[in-house]
N, C-alpha and C positions, 0 to 999 in steps of 0.2 A: 739474461731475462730483460725484457724491456717492463715501462711501470706497469701496463695493460695486461701483462703475462700472469700476474696472480689473481685477475678475472676469468681467465681461459682455460677450461675444462681440461687436464693433462693431454687427454687426445687431440688438441688442436693446437696445442703450444709447440710442437714439435715439424709438423706441417706449417706453421706459420699463417694460417686461416683460422678465421671464426667456425668455416663450417657452415651447412647449410639447416642447422636447427637454430644458429642464431640469424640467419638471415628470413626464418620462417618469424623466429619471435621478434625481429626489428620491424618485418612487415607487419606484425598483428597489433604492434606498438603503435608504427605510424596510422595504420586505420583507426586504429581505437583511439588516437588520440583528434586525429580527424573530423571523427566521427561525433565527439565531444564539442568541438568546434562548431559543427554544423546545428547539433542541436541546441546550444546557446544562442547561435545568432536566430535559429528560430523562435525558440522561447520569447524572444525578446520586440516579435512580432505581436502585435494587437490585430488582430481580426476584425472586421467591421461589426461581424455577429456580437464578439467578446462586448465592444462598448454598445451595442445596442441591449445586449440583454444583461450586462452587468452595471453599467455605466451608473444607474437610475439606482439602484443597490445603495450608492457612496452617498 
C-alpha cells in the first residue's frame, strides 16, 4: 500500500487509479479555485462610478 492508498476508496486501490469521480471532484475544485481568484481580482477593481458616487461620502 502506498502513502496515498489510505485516502482512496477501496474500489480504486486495486485498479491503481483514482477513477472518474475523483477527476470530476478535482475539476470542480480547480474550477472553484479559479473562480475565487477571479472574484478577488474583480473585487479589487474600483470603477469610475464607485469613485464618483462613493468618494465624496468619505
